[in-house]
Structure formats: structure tokens, C-alpha cells
C-alpha positions in Angstrom: -69.3 -27.1 6.9 -67.9 -25.0 4.4 -68.6 -22.0 6.1 -66.7 -23.4 8.8 -63.6 -24.4 6.8 -63.6 -21.0 5.2 -63.9 -19.6 8.4 -61.3 -21.9 10.2 -59.2 -21.3 7.1 -59.0 -17.4 7.3 -58.4 -17.7 11.1 -55.3 -20.3 10.5 -54.3 -18.1 7.6 -54.3 -14.7 10.3 -52.9 -16.6 12.7 -50.1 -17.4 10.5 -49.4 -13.7 9.0 -49.7 -12.6 12.9 -47.2 -14.7 13.9 -44.6 -13.7 11.1 -45.4 -10.2 11.9 -44.2 -11.1 16.0 -41.2 -12.8 14.6 -40.3 -9.7 12.4 -41.0 -7.2 15.5 -38.9 -9.6 17.8 -35.9 -9.0 15.4 -36.5 -5.2 15.2 -36.9 -5.0 19.3 -33.7 -6.5 19.5 -31.4 -4.5 21.6 -29.5 -1.6 19.9 -25.8 -2.0 19.0 -23.8 -0.8 22.1 -21.3 2.1 21.5 -18.8 -0.1 21.2 -20.2 -2.5 18.9 -20.7 0.3 16.9 -17.1 2.0 16.9 -15.9 -1.6 16.1 -17.7 -1.7 13.2 -16.7 1.7 12.3 -13.2 0.4 12.6 -13.3 -2.5 11.0 -15.3 -0.6 7.9 -12.3 1.9 7.9 -9.2 -0.9 8.2 -11.0 -2.4 4.9 -10.9 0.9 3.7 -7.4 1.8 4.1 -6.0 -1.7 3.0 -8.1 -1.7 -0.3 -6.9 1.7 -0.7 -3.1 0.7 -0.5 -3.3 -2.3 -2.7 -5.1 0.1 -5.2 -2.2 2.1 -5.1 0.5 0.1 -5.2 -1.3 -1.9 -8.1 -0.9 1.7 -9.6 2.8 1.3 -9.4 2.6 -2.0 -10.7 0.4 -1.5 -13.7 0.7 2.0 -14.2 -2.3 4.0 -15.6 -0.6 7.2 -16.2 2.3 8.5 -17.8 3.4 10.7 -14.8 4.4 6.8 -12.9 5.6 5.7 -16.3 8.1 8.2 -15.9 8.9 8.1 -12.4 9.7 4.4 -12.7 11.7 5.3 -15.7 13.7 7.8 -13.5 14.3 5.3 -10.4 15.6 2.7 -13.1 18.2 5.3 -15.0 19.2 6.5 -11.6 19.8 2.9 -10.5 21.6 1.9 -13.5 23.9 5.1 -12.9 24.6 3.8 -9.6 25.7 0.3 -10.9 27.9 2.1 -13.1 29.7 4.2 -10.7 29.8 1.0 -8.6 31.3 -0.9 -11.4 34.1 2.1 -11.5 34.9 2.6 -8.2 35.4 -1.5 -7.9 37.9 -0.9 -11.0 39.7 1.8 -9.5 40.0 -0.4 -6.1 41.9 -3.1 -8.2 43.8 -0.6 -9.9 45.5 0.4 -6.3 44.0 4.2 -7.9 44.5 7.0 -5.3 41.7 8.9 -6.8 38.1 7.7 -5.3 34.9 8.6 -5.4 33.6 10.4 -2.0 29.9 10.3 -2.6 27.6 8.3 -4.6 24.7 11.1 -4.2 22.6 11.1 -7.5 20.3 13.6 -8.9 17.1 12.6 -10.4 13.8 14.5 -11.3 12.3 12.6 -8.7 14.4 14.2 -6.0 12.5 17.2 -7.2 9.3 15.8 -6.9 7.4 16.6 -2.9 5.1 13.7 -3.3 8.5 11.6 -3.1 10.5 13.5 -1.1 7.9 14.6 1.5 5.3 12.2 1.0 4.4 8.6 1.2 4.5 7.9 -2.8 8.4 6.6 -2.3 7.2 3.6 -0.1 5.1 2.2 -3.1 7.9 3.6 -5.9 10.4 1.7 -3.4 8.3 -1.6 -3.3 7.7 -1.6 -6.7 11.5 -1.3 -7.5 12.1 -4.3 -5.1 9.3 -6.5 -6.4 10.5 -5.9 -10.2 14.2 -5.9 -9.6 14.7 -9.2 -7.1 18.1 -9.1 -7.8 19.1 -6.0 -6.7 21.6 -5.8 -3.6 20.4 -2.1 -2.8 17.3 0.1 -1.9 16.5 3.5 -3.3 16.3 5.8 -0.5 16.2 9.9 -0.5 19.3 11.9 1.6 18.7 15.5 2.3 22.2 17.6 2.0 23.0 20.2 4.6 21.3 22.6 2.1 18.2 20.9 2.1 18.3 19.7 -1.4 17.5 15.8 -1.9 19.5 13.1 -3.5 19.2 9.6 -4.4 21.2 6.9 -2.8 21.1 3.0 -2.7 21.6 1.7 0.5 22.5 -2.1 1.1 19.4 -4.2 1.1 20.5 -5.7 4.5 21.1 -2.2 5.9 17.6 -1.0 4.8 14.7 -1.2 7.4 11.4 -0.9 5.8 9.0 1.9 7.4 5.7 1.4 8.9 3.8 1.9 5.4 6.0 -0.2 3.7 5.6 -3.3 6.2 1.7 -2.7 6.1 2.2 -3.2 2.4 4.5 -5.8 2.1 1.9 -8.0 4.6 -1.1 -6.9 2.3 0.7 -7.9 -1.1 3.0 -10.4 0.6 6.7 -10.4 0.8 8.9 -8.7 -2.2 
């Protein structure tokens, strides 16, 4: 009788293991992902990587890890302070009804000589940093190129400024400025 139990237990154990193997085989034999599904998953992965990269890059401006970024932020703030002083001077001459006026408020800064700001997307991060850290500013820094090909900083009224697609994407990821 004990032999029948041992045999019955062995058969039951074998059946249990066999059914587990069948279940695993069924999972493995499910239809493979279609090319569209694979492509969708790859797109989702790349979008997530891009979002993380943009967040990390913006974070590098909000909490600078390099002296270069700190210096760039300081250069932008100095240019902004100069702009504010020039604006005050312009207002004072208007009130005095002076005939002398400033024709242009183009500002030269070390940033104007940096291709990573003038010709690449880094200015979007610096500009959004400026807006985050100076919420009371009524202007937005932008580069302009003169007829000689030289870059200058100019400050545009915030109401007249339109963020580019990268700035909109970053703003969406980090929240409004």
C-alpha cells in the first residue's frame, strides 16, 4: 500500500511539474511582437531617454556642476544688469526731453562668442534658467546677428517673445516658468 502511495505521489508530482512546463511553454509560444509593436516600444524608449536627457541638462543649469555654466549664468546676469541700467538711462533722457538718444541696445558679452549658445540649443536652457531665476524680469535674452555676422545679446519684451519648440518641450517637462 505504501508503494501505491509513493507511486501515486510520484505521478502527482510529475503531473504538477509537467503542467508547469506546459504553462511556461505556452507563454514562450505566444505570438511574437509585431514590427509595429516593436517600433512603438522603441519610440517610447527613445522619448523617455530624450525627456530624461532634457531634464538632466536643465538641472545642470539650475544647479551648476561646472564652472563654465556658472560663468555663463554670471555673464548673462551682468548683461541683464547693463541692459537695465541702459533702460533707466533711456527713461531719464526721455523725461529730460533730451535730443540725444540710444539707437540700439545690442550688448556684447562673452556668451556672444560661444558657438554652443549662438549656434546650438544650449541657449534654450540658459534662457529658461534666466526666466526661472528672474521671474520679475519683463524681458527675455536673445541673440541677434548683425550684418557682419557678429552676435549680440538683446533683451526682448516678455510679451513679444515666443518660445521655440525645444523651450516649449522643456517647459512642459519641468513645469511653467
